[in-house]
C-alpha positions as CSV (number, residue, x, y, z in Angstrom):
1,M,76.6,26.9,148.9
2,T,75.9,30.1,150.7
3,Q,72.5,30.2,152.9
4,T,70.0,33.5,153.3
5,S,69.5,34.5,156.3
6,T,65.7,34.4,157.3
7,R,66.0,35.9,161.0
8,K,64.7,39.5,161.5
9,T,66.3,42.1,162.7
10,A,64.8,45.0,164.9
11,Q,67.0,47.7,166.6
12,L,65.6,49.1,170.3
13,Y,66.9,52.0,171.9
14,R,65.7,52.0,175.8
15,M,66.8,53.5,178.7
16,V,68.7,51.2,181.4
17,M,69.9,53.3,184.1
18,E,71.3,52.6,187.6
19,K,68.2,54.0,189.8
20,H,65.9,53.0,186.4
21,V,64.6,50.7,183.6
22,C,62.1,51.6,181.3
23,P,59.2,49.3,181.9
24,Y,57.7,49.8,178.0
25,G,61.5,49.1,176.8
26,L,61.1,45.7,178.6
27,K,58.0,45.4,177.1
28,S,59.2,46.5,173.6
29,K,62.1,44.0,173.7
30,H,59.9,40.8,174.3
31,L,57.1,41.8,172.0
32,L,60.2,41.9,169.1
33,E,61.7,38.7,170.6
34,K,57.7,37.2,171.0
35,Q,57.4,38.5,166.9
36,G,60.6,36.3,166.1
37,F,63.4,39.5,166.1
38,D,66.7,39.4,166.6
39,V,67.2,42.9,168.8
40,E,70.0,45.0,169.1
41,D,69.6,46.4,172.2
42,H,70.7,49.7,173.0
43,H,70.8,51.2,176.4
44,L,70.4,54.6,177.0
45,T,72.3,55.1,180.2
46,T,72.3,58.6,181.1
47,R,69.4,61.6,181.1
48,E,71.8,63.1,178.6
49,E,72.5,59.9,176.1
50,T,68.8,59.8,176.2
51,D,68.1,63.5,175.5
52,I,70.5,63.6,173.1
53,F,69.1,60.1,171.7
54,K,65.6,62.2,171.3
55,E,67.0,65.3,169.6
56,R,68.5,63.4,166.7
57,H,65.5,61.3,165.7
58,S,62.9,64.1,166.8
59,V,61.0,62.3,169.2
60,S,60.0,63.0,172.5
61,T,59.6,59.3,174.2
62,T,61.5,56.5,174.5
63,P,61.6,53.1,173.8
64,Q,61.9,53.6,170.0
65,T,62.3,50.3,168.0
66,F,63.6,50.4,164.2
67,I,62.6,47.8,161.7
68,N,64.3,47.5,158.4
69,A,65.3,51.3,159.0
70,E,62.2,52.7,159.4
71,R,61.3,53.9,162.7
72,I,58.0,52.1,164.2
73,G,58.2,54.2,167.7
74,G,57.1,53.4,171.3
75,Y,55.4,50.5,172.7
76,T,51.7,51.6,172.1
77,D,53.1,52.3,168.1
78,L,54.8,49.0,168.3
79,R,51.7,47.3,169.3
80,A,49.6,48.7,166.2
81,Y,52.4,47.7,163.9
82,F,51.7,43.9,165.1
83,G,48.5,44.2,164.8
84,S,47.7,44.5,168.5
85,P,47.0,48.1,169.5
86,I,46.1,48.7,173.0
87,P,42.4,49.6,174.2
88,D,41.0,52.6,174.1
89,K,41.6,54.2,178.0
90,D,38.2,55.7,177.7
91,A,36.4,52.3,176.1
92,T,34.1,50.9,178.4
93,S,34.6,46.6,179.3
94,Y,33.1,44.7,182.0
95,Q,36.6,42.9,182.5
96,P,37.4,44.5,186.3
97,V,34.1,43.2,187.6
98,I,34.4,40.1,185.6
99,A,37.9,39.5,187.2
100,V,36.5,40.4,190.5
101,F,33.7,37.4,190.0
102,I,36.3,35.2,189.2
103,V,38.8,35.6,191.8
104,A,35.6,35.4,194.6
105,A,34.5,32.2,192.7
106,G,38.1,30.7,193.1
107,L,38.1,31.8,197.1
108,A,34.4,30.3,197.5
109,L,35.7,26.7,195.9
110,S,39.1,26.6,197.5
111,L,37.3,27.3,200.8
112,S,34.9,24.9,200.4
113,Y,37.0,22.0,199.1
114,A,38.9,22.6,202.4
115,T,36.4,22.4,204.7
116,Q,33.4,20.3,203.5
117,N,36.0,18.4,200.8
118,A,34.0,19.0,197.7
119,L,33.6,22.5,195.1
120,L,30.2,22.7,195.0
121,T,28.3,23.3,197.9
122,T,25.5,25.8,199.5
123,R,28.3,27.2,201.6
124,A,30.7,27.8,198.3
125,A,27.6,29.8,196.4
126,E,27.2,31.9,200.0
127,W,31.1,32.5,200.0
128,F,31.0,33.4,196.2
129,I,28.4,36.3,196.7
130,A,29.8,37.6,200.1
131,F,33.8,37.2,198.7
132,S,32.3,39.2,195.8
133,M,30.6,42.4,197.7
134,T,33.5,42.3,199.8
135,I,36.2,42.7,196.8
136,L,33.8,45.5,195.3
137,A,33.7,47.4,198.3
138,M,37.3,47.1,199.0
139,L,37.6,48.9,195.3
140,K,35.4,51.4,196.4
141,L,36.9,52.0,199.1
142,Q,40.3,53.2,197.7
143,D,38.7,56.3,197.2
144,V,35.1,56.8,198.3
145,E,35.4,60.6,196.8
146,K,35.9,59.3,193.0
147,F,33.3,56.7,193.9
148,S,30.2,58.7,195.4
149,S,30.6,61.3,192.8
150,M,30.0,58.4,189.9
151,F,27.5,57.1,192.3
152,L,25.7,59.9,192.4
153,G,25.1,60.0,189.0
154,Y,22.2,57.2,188.5
155,D,21.8,55.8,192.3
156,L,18.1,56.8,193.0
157,L,18.3,57.5,196.8
158,A,21.9,58.9,196.9
159,Q,20.7,61.6,194.6
160,R,17.9,62.2,196.9
161,W,20.1,62.0,200.2
162,V,23.6,62.8,199.6
163,P,26.0,61.2,202.5
164,Y,24.4,57.6,201.5
165,A,27.0,57.8,198.2
166,R,29.6,57.6,200.9
167,I,27.8,55.5,203.3
168,Y,27.0,52.9,200.5
169,P,30.8,51.5,199.9
170,F,30.9,50.8,204.1
171,A,27.8,48.9,204.2
172,E,28.5,47.1,201.3
173,A,31.7,46.0,203.2
174,A,30.4,45.0,206.5
175,A,27.3,43.0,204.4
176,G,30.2,41.0,202.8
177,I,32.0,40.6,205.3
178,L,29.5,39.1,208.6
179,M,27.6,37.1,205.6
180,A,30.7,34.9,205.2
181,G,31.1,34.2,208.6
182,R,27.2,34.1,208.6
183,L,27.6,36.6,211.9
184,L,24.9,38.9,213.0
185,P,22.3,37.6,210.3
186,W,19.7,40.5,212.2
187,L,22.5,43.2,210.6
188,S,23.6,42.1,207.5
189,I,20.2,40.5,206.0
190,P,18.7,44.2,206.4
191,I,21.6,45.5,205.2
192,A,22.2,43.8,201.8
193,L,18.4,43.4,201.0
194,F,18.3,48.0,201.3
195,I,21.1,48.0,199.5
196,G,20.6,45.6,196.6
197,T,17.3,46.9,196.1
198,I,18.0,50.7,196.0
199,G,20.9,49.6,194.1
200,A,18.7,47.1,191.6
201,V,16.2,49.5,191.2
202,S,18.1,52.4,190.3
203,V,20.6,50.8,188.3
204,F,16.9,48.9,186.2
205,Y,15.7,52.7,185.7
206,A,18.6,54.2,184.5
207,V,19.7,51.7,181.6
208,Y,16.4,50.3,180.9
209,I,13.9,52.8,181.8
210,Q,15.9,56.1,180.4
211,K,18.2,54.4,178.0
212,R,21.5,56.1,179.9
213,E,24.6,55.1,178.8
214,I,26.9,55.7,181.8
215,K,29.6,54.0,183.8
216,C,29.1,52.2,187.1
217,A,30.6,53.0,190.5
218,C,30.7,49.0,190.9
219,V,34.9,48.4,191.2
220,G,35.4,51.9,192.5
221,G,35.3,55.9,190.3
222,S,37.9,55.1,187.7
223,N,37.1,52.4,186.0
224,N,35.1,52.6,182.5
225,V,32.7,49.8,183.5
226,P,29.1,50.5,181.6
227,L,26.1,50.3,183.8
228,G,24.1,47.2,182.4
229,F,23.8,43.6,183.3
230,V,26.3,42.9,185.2
231,S,26.1,46.0,187.8
232,L,22.5,44.8,188.0
233,T,23.8,41.3,188.7
234,E,26.0,42.8,192.0
235,N,22.4,44.5,193.5
236,L,20.8,41.2,193.0
237,F,23.3,39.3,194.4
238,M,23.0,41.0,197.2
239,I,19.3,40.5,197.2
240,G,19.3,36.9,196.7
241,M,21.7,36.2,199.8
242,A,20.0,38.3,201.8
243,S,16.5,36.8,200.6
244,W,18.9,32.8,201.3
245,M,20.0,33.4,204.8
246,A,16.6,35.1,205.7
247,V,15.2,31.8,204.8
248,T,17.2,29.6,206.6
249,Q,17.3,31.5,209.9
250,L,14.1,30.7,210.7
């Protein structure tokens, strides 16, 4: 008695050249295999071969996937075919700033355990805020021009004195670095308290008073983080850290 094969088969055409392997081709192959397909993996090894393939199938990009003789399309189309479309690049998301907080928390807990043999310590909380400030400042400093342009959209002080938009990430970085080691508190505390307070007031006014829906510059100028509670949290952390250090320094 002959058994009918239940294996699913897909044909994948992707660029695999000596100096270039298409990353989306690799992603497509992995996705198909993850979905239980046997992949007939066809390599396009030259630019000429790739151009001929594109012309033959009237497509402008590779990779291209075919299932049951039907062309599904590229990696984005394949994701959609399996019910997992790529999020809109213009959609807002808190993921970037949440990732910063998670990494900062991991670093703080690791350092706390290494130095004090305990995870949940006062120093861990201090390090968490200092590391968060420093990482966020680093992201802003990747492109100060883009950051400042976005920051000017809602920060009240920057709108009145434009150079503050470029000074802010340097001030945040300096305060975070100094606070991580509890160094020069006479400098780090006023900086964090000042920029944190101005930032908190600006975010609260833009979001909760003016009811504006704009993007936050908290992780730099190339992001889709909405201005809101998480953005306000960054500034409240700075205010809280500065206040705590001021009290404990007395």
